[in-house]
C-alpha positions in Angstrom: -4.5 48.0 37.4 -7.3 48.6 39.8 -8.1 52.0 38.3 -8.7 50.2 35.0 -11.6 48.3 36.4 -12.8 50.4 39.3 -15.4 52.4 37.4 -16.8 49.5 35.4 -20.6 49.6 35.6 -22.1 46.6 37.4 -25.8 45.7 37.4 -26.9 42.7 39.5 -30.5 41.6 39.0 -30.4 38.3 40.9 -27.9 35.8 42.3 -27.6 32.1 43.0 -25.2 29.7 44.7 -24.3 26.1 43.9 -22.4 23.5 46.1 -19.6 21.5 44.4 -18.0 18.4 45.8 -15.2 16.1 44.6 -12.5 13.7 45.9 -8.9 15.0 45.7 -5.4 13.6 45.7 -5.0 15.3 49.0 -7.0 12.5 50.6 -10.1 14.6 51.5 -13.4 15.4 49.9 -13.3 19.0 48.6 -16.4 21.2 48.9 -16.7 24.6 47.4 -19.5 27.0 46.4 -20.0 28.7 43.1 -21.6 32.1 43.4 -23.4 33.4 40.3 -24.5 36.9 39.7 -26.9 37.7 36.9 -27.6 40.9 35.0 -28.3 42.2 31.5 -28.5 38.6 30.2 -25.0 37.5 31.3 -23.6 35.9 34.4 -20.5 36.4 36.4 -19.2 33.7 38.7 -16.8 33.3 41.6 -15.8 30.3 43.8 -15.8 30.2 47.6 -12.9 27.9 48.5 -13.3 27.8 52.3 -12.0 24.4 53.3 -14.5 23.6 56.1 -17.4 21.8 54.4 -19.8 23.2 57.0 -19.4 26.6 55.4 -21.1 25.3 52.2 -24.2 23.7 53.8 -26.8 26.3 52.7 -25.1 28.4 50.0 -28.2 29.8 48.5 -29.6 31.0 51.8 -26.2 32.6 52.6 -25.8 34.5 49.3 -29.4 35.7 49.5 -28.7 37.2 52.9 -26.1 39.6 51.3 -28.8 41.5 49.3 -26.4 42.0 46.3 -29.0 43.2 43.8 -28.5 46.8 42.6 -26.5 49.1 40.3 -22.9 50.0 41.2 -19.5 50.7 39.8 -17.2 47.8 40.6 -15.5 49.9 43.2 -18.8 50.7 44.8 -19.7 47.0 44.9 -16.4 46.3 46.7 -17.1 49.1 49.2 -20.6 47.6 49.8 -19.0 44.3 50.6 -16.9 46.1 53.3 -20.2 46.7 55.1 -21.5 43.1 55.1 -21.2 40.4 57.6 -20.2 37.6 55.3 -20.9 34.9 57.9 -24.5 35.7 59.1 -25.4 33.7 62.2 -22.0 32.1 62.6 -18.3 32.8 63.0 -15.6 31.5 60.7 -13.0 29.1 62.2 -10.2 30.9 60.6 -9.5 34.5 59.5 -8.5 33.3 56.1 -12.1 32.2 55.5 -13.2 35.8 55.5 -10.8 36.4 52.6 -12.0 33.4 50.7 -15.6 34.3 50.8 -14.9 38.0 50.0 -12.9 36.9 47.0 -15.7 34.7 45.8 -18.1 37.6 45.8 -15.6 40.2 44.4 -14.4 37.8 41.6 -18.1 37.1 40.6 -18.8 40.9 40.6 -15.7 41.6 38.5 -16.5 38.8 36.1 -20.0 40.1 35.6 -18.9 43.7 35.2 -16.4 42.7 32.5 -18.9 40.6 30.7 -21.5 43.4 30.8 -18.8 45.6 29.2 -18.0 42.9 26.6 -14.4 42.8 27.9 -11.9 40.3 29.3 -9.6 41.3 32.1 -6.8 41.4 29.6 -8.8 44.0 27.5 -9.4 46.1 30.6 -5.8 46.2 31.8 -4.2 46.2 28.4 -2.4 42.9 28.6 -2.3 39.8 26.4 -3.0 36.2 27.4 0.1 34.0 27.0 0.5 30.2 27.3 0.8 29.2 30.9 3.5 26.9 32.2 2.1 24.7 34.9 3.4 22.2 37.5 1.4 19.4 39.1 1.0 19.4 42.9 0.5 15.9 44.2 0.9 13.8 47.3 3.0 10.6 47.1 0.8 8.2 49.1 1.2 6.4 52.4 3.9 5.1 52.5 5.2 7.7 50.0 6.5 6.4 46.7 7.3 7.7 43.2 4.3 5.8 41.7 2.1 8.8 41.0 5.0 10.9 39.6 5.9 8.0 37.3 2.3 7.6 36.2 2.0 11.3 35.3 5.3 11.3 33.5 4.1 8.4 31.3 1.5 10.9 30.1 3.9 13.7 29.7 7.7 13.1 30.1 8.3 16.9 30.4 5.8 17.4 33.3 7.1 19.2 36.4 6.0 18.9 40.0 5.4 20.8 43.2 5.7 18.3 46.1 5.3 18.5 49.9 8.2 16.9 51.8 7.2 15.0 54.9 9.3 13.1 57.5 8.3 9.8 55.9 10.4 10.7 52.9 13.4 8.3 53.0 16.8 9.2 51.6 16.2 6.7 48.8 12.9 8.3 47.8 14.5 11.8 47.9 17.2 10.6 45.6 14.7 9.0 43.2 12.7 12.2 43.0 15.8 14.3 42.6 17.0 12.1 39.7 13.9 13.0 37.7 15.0 16.6 37.4 11.2 17.4 37.4 10.7 18.9 40.9 10.4 22.6 40.7 8.9 23.5 44.1 9.2 21.8 47.5 6.5 23.1 49.9 7.4 22.5 53.5 4.0 23.9 54.8 5.9 25.2 57.8 3.9 28.5 58.0 0.6 26.9 58.7 -0.8 26.4 62.2 -3.7 24.4 63.5 -4.7 22.9 60.1 -4.3 19.3 58.9 -1.6 20.2 56.3 0.6 22.0 58.8 4.1 20.6 59.2 6.4 21.4 62.2 10.0 22.3 61.5 12.2 19.3 60.6 15.8 20.5 60.3 17.2 17.2 59.2 14.6 16.9 56.4 15.1 20.5 55.4 18.8 19.9 55.1 18.3 16.8 52.9 15.9 18.7 50.6 18.0 21.8 50.2 21.0 19.7 49.2 19.1 17.2 47.0 17.2 19.8 44.9 19.7 22.6 44.3 17.5 24.4 41.7 14.1 24.0 43.2 12.2 26.7 45.1 11.8 26.1 48.8 8.3 27.2 49.9 7.2 28.2 53.4 9.8 26.7 55.6 9.3 27.1 59.4 11.9 29.5 60.5 13.4 28.8 63.9 16.8 29.2 65.5 17.7 25.7 64.2 16.3 26.0 60.7 17.3 29.6 59.8 21.0 28.8 59.2 20.0 26.1 56.7 18.5 28.7 54.4 21.2 31.4 54.9 23.1 30.6 51.8 20.0 29.7 49.7 17.6 32.5 50.7 17.3 33.4 47.0 15.4 30.1 46.5 13.0 30.6 49.4 9.4 31.2 48.4 6.4 32.3 50.4 2.8 31.3 50.1 0.6 31.1 53.2 1.8 34.3 54.9 1.2 36.4 51.8 -2.2 38.2 51.9 -1.1 41.8 50.8 1.8 44.1 50.4 2.2 44.6 54.1 2.8 40.9 54.6 5.5 40.9 51.9 7.5 43.4 53.9 7.3 41.3 57.1 8.7 38.0 55.9 11.7 36.4 57.6 13.9 36.6 54.4 14.1 39.2 51.6 11.3 38.2 49.3 12.3 37.0 45.8 9.6 34.4 45.0 5.9 34.6 45.9 3.0 32.2 45.4 0.0 34.2 44.3 -3.3 32.7 45.4 -6.0 35.3 44.6 -8.5 34.2 47.2 -5.9 34.8 50.0 -6.1 38.5 49.3 -9.9 38.9 49.7 -10.3 42.0 47.5 -9.4 42.6 43.9 -7.7 45.9 45.0 -5.3 44.0 47.4 -4.5 41.4 44.7 -3.7 44.0 42.1 -1.7 46.1 44.5 0.4 43.1 45.4 1.0 42.1 41.8 2.1 45.6 41.0 4.4 45.6 44.1 6.0 42.4 43.0 6.6 43.7 39.5 8.1 46.9 40.8 10.4 45.1 43.2 11.5 42.3 40.9 9.8 39.6 42.8 9.0 36.4 40.8 5.4 35.5 41.1 3.8 32.1 40.4 0.2 31.0 40.6 -1.1 28.7 43.3 -4.3 26.6 43.4 -6.6 25.5 46.2 -8.4 22.5 44.7 -10.9 24.7 43.0 -13.7 22.6 41.5 -15.3 25.2 39.2 -14.7 28.6 37.8 -12.0 29.5 40.3 -9.6 27.2 38.5 -10.1 29.1 35.2 -9.6 32.4 37.1 -6.2 31.5 38.5 -5.1 30.3 35.1 -6.3 33.5 33.4 -4.4 35.6 36.0 -1.2 33.5 35.5 -1.6 34.0 31.8 -1.6 37.8 32.1 1.0 38.3 34.8 3.4 35.3 35.3 2.9 32.8 32.5 6.5 31.5 32.5 6.7 30.7 36.2 6.1 27.2 37.8 2.4 27.8 38.2 0.5 25.4 40.4 -2.6 25.8 38.2 -2.8 22.5 36.4 -6.1 21.5 34.9 -8.5 20.0 37.4 -8.1 16.5 36.0 -4.6 16.3 37.5 -6.1 16.6 41.0 -8.4 13.6 40.7 -7.3 10.4 42.6 -8.1 8.2 39.6 -6.6 10.0 36.7 -8.9 10.4 33.7 -7.6 10.8 30.2 -5.3 13.8 30.4 -5.6 15.8 27.2 -3.8 19.0 28.2 -0.1 19.4 28.7 2.1 22.4 29.7 2.1 25.1 28.6 -1.6 25.6 28.8 -2.9 27.5 25.7 -5.4 30.3 26.3 -8.8 29.9 24.7 -9.1 31.6 21.4 -11.7 34.0 22.9 -11.8 35.5 26.4 -14.5 37.3 28.3 -14.7 38.3 31.9 -12.2 37.3 34.6 -12.0 33.6 33.9 -11.1 31.2 31.0 -14.6 30.0 30.1 -17.1 30.7 27.3 -18.9 34.0 27.1 -22.3 32.2 27.6 -21.2 31.2 31.1 -20.6 27.5 30.5 -17.8 25.6 32.1 -14.5 24.8 30.5 -12.5 21.6 31.0 -9.9 23.5 32.9 
């Protein structure tokens, strides 16, 4: 796949950066930065999804420091990014932030190169865009209840969910959720460290979840001497997200990998993302798309990639409206239909305007 886009000409005349901010169902204000690269009368965009709001304070000054203007092939542009300090005058709090910013720049560059060639990514790699099945990732409140699940199901009775079990889940709540038959993924968040969403291992909770949801994927459990036996007979349902940043990480997971959550920004480079997708296809690993509360073009990019490579999976790429605390009118249901025309890396109009996704 990478060879199909590596030699695309890329001409950058100028660039800009815009700060985005919105409340989320995760209980925090999300801040991201849209990076826009301009050349030959078209624009390519990427989204920096670093979670620390301080990383988005002076986006225009930051992007200007990279001196991106010039003429490249896409591969030369990627190599140029290798030489840059993407955090001038500061140090990121987490190594993942380097990948997030690198992806924002690379995705903007690829988006622009494709548009300058009057192509979509599908055109370039010889694949068609298919309707995308999606699930909705949501929290259940404090104290947790089924209220939000019920509200969303009133909109679409066939809607499926990705939920994050926490110790506050009671046996009654677990039973109610299981009775819906709509929970496709349980994300234990046991692979994170030193971040607000991290969950320590909870063997008792794990056992309840494994038993109550016999067909759901079990994402990112913390693997310890106490928890490993709980997954011994259900390892085919274990899925991985946070640890996956390239092919080498797939080969270092605690269980044989059968399901992987693909979050493009975790890979940093387009080459690493494409290499990982090809690895999964070759080794029969089911992929599904994951979101990171994108507020702009990044959401359309993860939907477009899901459409090309894993459209029938339980993709956590629902339209942005589903992530808003006060649900607006929800006009889109799963599967998500591709736009009638595609250009560039993302699902958005060729003139660079935003889509409702």
